[in-house]
C-alpha positions as CSV (number, residue, x, y, z in Angstrom):
1,M,-157.4,10.6,44.5
2,I,-156.6,12.5,41.2
3,R,-153.6,12.4,39.3
4,I,-152.7,15.0,36.3
5,I,-149.7,16.1,34.2
6,V,-148.5,18.8,35.1
7,E,-146.0,20.5,32.9
8,V,-143.1,23.6,34.4
9,R,-141.9,25.8,32.9
10,S,-138.0,27.2,33.4
11,G,-136.9,29.4,30.8
12,A,-137.3,27.7,27.0
13,A,-136.6,24.4,29.4
14,R,-139.7,21.8,30.0
15,F,-140.6,18.9,31.3
16,Q,-143.6,17.0,32.8
17,V,-144.9,15.4,36.1
18,S,-146.8,13.2,37.0
19,V,-148.7,15.0,40.7
20,Q,-151.5,13.1,42.4
21,A,-153.7,14.7,45.3
22,E,-157.4,15.4,46.7
23,S,-158.2,17.9,43.6
24,I,-156.6,19.9,40.4
25,E,-156.1,23.1,42.3
26,G,-153.5,20.8,45.1
27,A,-151.8,19.4,43.0
28,L,-151.3,22.7,40.8
29,E,-150.5,24.1,44.4
30,M,-148.2,21.1,45.2
31,A,-146.1,21.4,41.9
32,R,-145.7,24.5,42.3
33,R,-144.7,24.2,45.7
34,Y,-142.0,22.6,44.9
35,N,-141.1,24.6,41.5
36,S,-141.7,27.9,43.3
37,R,-139.4,29.8,40.7
38,N,-140.5,28.6,37.5
39,A,-144.3,28.6,35.4
40,C,-146.5,25.2,36.5
41,K,-149.9,24.8,34.5
42,V,-152.4,21.9,34.0
43,L,-151.7,19.9,30.5
44,L,-154.4,19.2,28.7
45,P,-156.8,17.3,28.1
46,I,-156.9,15.5,31.4
47,D,-155.7,11.6,30.6
48,P,-160.3,10.1,31.8
49,E,-158.8,6.6,32.4
50,G,-155.7,7.7,34.4
51,F,-157.6,10.9,36.3
52,F,-159.4,8.9,39.7
53,V,-156.2,6.5,41.5
54,E,-156.4,4.8,44.9
55,D,-155.0,6.8,47.8
56,D,-151.8,4.2,47.5
57,L,-149.8,6.3,50.1
58,S,-152.5,6.0,53.1
59,R,-151.5,1.9,53.2
60,D,-148.2,2.0,56.1
61,E,-146.5,-1.0,54.0
62,E,-146.3,1.7,51.2
63,V,-145.5,4.2,53.0
64,G,-142.2,2.9,53.7
65,K,-141.4,1.5,50.7
66,I,-141.3,5.2,49.5
67,A,-138.7,6.0,52.6
68,A,-136.8,3.6,52.2
């Protein structure tokens, strides 16, 4: 799993979201899915220390906490 920062633009407004996915393409697709009317791009440079992450959502206990 990887984690990147995606910049979302809506007119003059801009905000950043942290997205975790299997690939950079997957993360960007996910950001676009939830922000379909806005422009999304990968924010560079990518943080090398935070790029690779463990898949915490694969554990049942973590999924239960998120759903609650």
